N, C-alpha and C positions, 0 to 999 in steps of 0.2 A: 212450086216452091223454089226459092233461090238455090242455085247449085251448091254453094258452100253451106253445109249444115252439120248439126250434131246428130249422131246416130245413137239411139237408146234401144237396147235389146232387153226386153222383159217388161211386162205390164203390171207387176205387183206393186207393193208399197214403195220400194226403193226406186223402181223404174219410173213410176208415175210421178213421184216427187222430183226425180232428176229431170224428167222432161219438162215439168211445169217450171222449175226454177231456171233452167237454161232458156226456156222461151220467154220468161218474164224479164230476162236480161238481154233481150233483143236477138237471141240466136234463133235461126230456123232449125226446127227439130223434126226428125223422123223417128217416131216411136214404133218399134216392131213388137207387137203383141204376138208371141209365138204360139199361144194356145189356139186350138181350133175353136170355132164358134160353139161347138157342142160341149158335152161333158168330158171331164178327165177323171182319173181316180181321186183327184183332190178338188176339182172344181165342178160346179153345177150350172154356171152361167157364162156368158161371153163378156162379162163386165171386167173393167180394170180394177185392180186393187181388191179383188175378192179375198176375204179373210177365210183361210182354210182351217185355222185353229180356233182358239178362243175368240169371243167377241169383245174381249176386254183388253185395253191398252195398259192396264195396271192402275195402281194407286195414283190419284191426281192430287198429290200433296207435296209441297216444296221440301218437306223434311224426309222424303223418300226418293230413291234413285229414279224410279219411273216418273214420279211427279215433277222432279226438277228437270228431267230430260224433256218432258212434255211442255213445261213452262219455257224452256229454251227454244223449243221448236215453235211455240206461239210467238216468241220474240222474233224469230227468223221468218215469220209469215209462211209456215209450212202448209201446203195444200192438204196433206194427209190429216194434220191436226185440226185444220178448219173443218174438214169433212166429219171428223170424229165429234167435234163440239156440236155440229149441226144435227147429228143423228144420234145423240146420246139417248139411252133408253131408261136408265134407272137413276134416281136421285140419291147418289151416295158418293163416297170418296173415290170409288172406282170409275174410271172412264170406260164405260161399256156402251157399245153401239149396236144399232140395228144393222146387221151385216149387209142386207139387201139395199137398204137406203144409203148406207155408207158407200158401197161400191157404185151405186147409181150416181151419187153426188160427185165422186171422183171422175167417173167416166164422162159425165156431162161437162164438167169443167175442162177436161182435157180436149174433148171434141169441139168445144166452143172456142178454144184459143186459136186465134188466127195464125200463130207461128208454129203450130204443131200439126203434123200430118200423121194420122194413125194408120199404120200398115198392118194388116192381119196376115202376116206371113213371117217365116223365119229368116233372119239375117245372118247367114253362116255361109262360108267361113268369115271370120272377123276381117273387116277391111284393113289393109295395111296402111292406109292413110286416113287423115282427118280424125277429129275427136270422136271417140266411141265410149259409151258407158254400157258395161255388161252388168245386169241386175236380174239374172234369171233364177237364182235360188234353186228350189227343188224342181223347176221346170227346165233345167239345163239339158239340152238334147245331146245325143252322142256326137253328131257332127260339130256342134259348137264346142263341146268339151275337147274333142280332138284338135280343133283349131286353136283353142286356148293353150292346150298342152304344147303345140308346136311353137307358140310364142314364148311361153315361160320356161319350157324345158323341165318343168317339175311335174311329177305325178300329182294329180288332184286327189283329194280325200273325200270321204263320205261320213255323214252322220245320219242317224235314224231318229225319228220322232213319231208320236201317235197323236191323233186328234180325238176330241171328245164327241160322243154321239149327240145328235139333236133329236128331240122327241116332240111329237105332236101333242099340244096341250090338251086337246079333246080326249086323248086316250089315257090321261092321268086321272086317277081316282082322287078327287079333291078331298073327300071326307076323311082320308087317312094321312093327308099331308098337312103341314102347318107353316105359316109364315113366321120367321123369327130371325133376328140378327144375333150372331154368336155373342154370348155373354150379355145380350141385350144392350150392347154398346154401339159405338160408331163403326159398325161393320155392315156389309151389304145385307139387305133384307131378302133372303132367299126362301124358296119353297123347300121344305125339309121332308125327306122320306126316310123312315126308320127301318132298321133291320133288327129283329130280335135274335137271340142266340142261335136258334134253329135256322133262320134265314141266312145269317152270316156264315154258318157252317156249310150250308148248301152253296152259297156264293163262292166260298173259298174252294169247295170241291170242284166246281166248274173250272175255275182257274187252274187248279192242280191238273185236271185232265187235259187242259189245253196246252200246258207247257209254256215256255217263255215266248214262243211265237216269233223269235228273231230268225232272219234268214241264216242259212248255213254259212259259217265263217265269221258272222258278226258276234260281237260280245257286248256286254253292258257298257263297256268303255266307248263304244261307238254310238251310244244312245244319249241324246241331250237330256239332262236331268229334269228340266222343266216339262218335258213331253214324254216322260217315262211311262210305258204302258203298264196297266194294272197287272197283267200277267207276268211281266218281267219283275216287277216289285215283289209279287207273291212268290215267284220262283227263287228269288235271291234269299228271302227269309230274314234279311238283316233288320227290317223295320216292318212292323205289322201295318196293314192297311188302315186299321183304326187309329194309327198315329199319323196317317197321311190323308188320302182322299176320302176315307170313311170316318174321319175323326168326329166323335160325338161331343167333344168338349164344348161347354158353354151353351148347349142346346137341351131343351127339355120339352117333352111332348105334352101338350095341354091335357089336363085331366088325369095325368099319370104321375105318381110319385117316383116310379122306377125310371132311372135314366136309360135312354136307348143304348143298346150294345154298339150300334154303328148308325151313321147317318149319311145318306147321299143327298147332296144339295143340288137344287135346280135353279138356274138363272134365266130370266127372260132373255130371249135371243132376238126379239124384234119389238117394235113399239106396240103392236097389238097384243103381245103376250100370247100369241097363238103357237109359238115354238119355244121350247125350253132347252137349254144346254146343261148336260150333266157335268157339274163343275169338277174339274181335275180328274174326271174318270176317263183318262186317255186309254185307248185300247186299239189293238190291231187284230183282234179276234175275228173269225168269220161271222157274217151276219147271223146264221143260226145259233152260234155260240153266244153272240151278244144278246140275242133274244132270250136264251136260257139263263144267261147271267143276270140280266136286269129283271127278269120275272121273279127273282127272289127278294126284291125290294118292295116294301109296302107302297102301294099306289102305282107301281109300274108293272104289275103282273101282266097286263095286256097292252103294254106300251107299243105304240106305233112309231117307228123311227123315220124321221124326215131325212136324216143322214146318219149312216153308221160311222163309228170311229174307224180310222184307217191308219196303218203304219206306212210312212213314206220315207224315202231316202233322198237326201239332199247333198249335192256336190259343193265342196268349198276348197279354196286354195290355201296354201301355206303363207298367209299374209305377212307374218314377221320376216320372211325371207324374200318377199316379192313386192310388197307395196310401199309407196311413199306416204307421208302424212297427208298428202293431198288426195289420197285414194288412187293415185296414178301408178300404173305398173312401171317398175324400175326399168325393165328391158324395152318397153315400148311407150315412149312419150305420147301423150294424147289418148292412151287407152286406160280407162278408169273402171274400177270394179266397186260395186256397192251392194249392201244387203247381206243375205245369207251366204252368197257365194264368196264374200270377203271374210266369212267366219264370224258374223254377228248374229245375235239372237234377240228376239223381242221386237214388237212392232215399232216402238219409239226409236230403238237403236238403229234398225235398218232404215228407217225414215231419215234419221240424222245423216247417215252415210250417203243416202240418195240426194239429200239437200246439197251437201258439199260436192259430190260428184257432178251434179247438174250445174252448179255455179261454176266449177272449174272447167267443165267441158265448154261452157259458153266463153269463158275467159281464154281458153286455149284457141277457140275459133277466132276470137277477136285479138289474138296475139298479146294478151295481157298476162302479167305475172300471176301464177296460181296462188291461192291462199290456203292457209292452214287454220284449223279451229284453235282458239286460244286454250292453253293448258288449264287456265282457271275455270273454264266451262266444263260441264260433265261430258258434253259431246266431244270436246277436245281431249279430256282425260281418258275417255273410252278409246279414242283413236290411239293415244299413246300406249295404253295397256295392250291394245290389239297388236301393235307393231313391235313392242318390246317383249312379247311372250317368247318362251323358248321354242324355236322352230321345230325341235325334235319331238316335243310333246304337245304341240299346239292343238287345242280343241276349240270349238265354237265358244264365243265369249258372250256373257250376259253382263249388263251394266250393274254396277253397285256404287254406293255413295263413297266407299273407301277409295275409289279411284281418284277422287279429287285430291289435289295437293294440300298438305297441311298448311295452315296459316302460320306466318312467321311468329306471331304472338298468340299463344294459346293459353296464357295465364289467367285471363279473366273470363267471366261468364259461365253459364251452365252449358251442358252438352247441347241442349236445344238452341240456346243463343248462338253458340259457335257454329252449329249447323246452319242456322238461319243466315248468319253472316257469310258463310261460304256459298250459300245459294245466291245471295245478293251479289257477291263478287262474280259469280258465274254469269249472271244476267248482265252485269255492268261490262264484263269482258266482251260479251257478244255485241253490246251496243258500240263499243270501241271498234270492234272488227268491222262492223257495218259502216261506220263513219270513216275510218281510216282507209278502207279499200273501196269506198263508193259502191257498196253492195245493195244500194236501194234499187228496187225493181224498176225497169225502164217503163215509160208510159207507152201504152198500146197506140 
């Protein structure tokens, strides 16, 4: 490979996206996948972009934040969204993928690109020269973290999150589960498993015995709300699980006039429906405790786990104090950060940051002016929210529709019409960005 190149550290969503976008714009890329070929506490394959959490990218609707962000990424020719569209597993408004097929798709595209060299080793410490993108997220190693600290002079921070268990479909008792969309409306069609009052009482007793499960010194403020473990929610006692992951609202068991006390929903995790994900049932309990916990749910009494839920810790930097709108580090021109390490959460959000970091890394190598995402777009508004947060209280950021700037004229039209207009403005702004900065991919 040519001596002058872009270095990408991390083979997750943001890293793979960054590598692909830099390479498509003519840059030679070395992508360092720092995971070993075998398993880690969060990974079970040696594939790039392996999804360790949910298999869902969120609602794929323009009037929702995740849907608009996904539409923007389609407009930007995102590799990650192309892979998600190609491996979609359920026909609903949710963009849910077959995680194995998705990771294989991304890996094959990266390995086939003539401008990308995939290196199965750690690139640490960070090179003092040349464009570098760090997108390691929860896989940031101690040597890399120390190297980054030496550059920023800032202590890095941590957040915690838990994953959902995956269950072998053959071990689920079909005769006591049922398929239903919540409220029988345009909601995902999940398999539903009920808990009666006795089962719910035993379920909560297991959680009470287990405690919060957080490491010593960690508090609920260090846990990202979208990945809050069941045991932490139960220990807090502010909101019952039946108003959250076990919510039975809008669901009715066939042949029974009595509404269920609680419901655990299962979503197909692959195209063959041989593996199911326990929706929103994040947990970091030990495997024996997870077996005890889920055995109290109808249909899951003898469930066999393909993957247990797990609590993980991820490093992130104080982005409001350290990053530019280009995702370039203020103290080190040419060093860009993307994904969870930049303090972003959600598959589409980390992908968007990887897109810009990859584009700008290529432009840095080619001595072109770096670009910023337009404020009218949700990916640009997300970046602005990330960098204008209070550095003293900064926590990982999830995208929401309210980040978009208000339109100058809001006097006419319904809420839905105004939201549709803002979504169209966002897509139009990205079209202008591409044209004005000649961001069309280079021909191979």
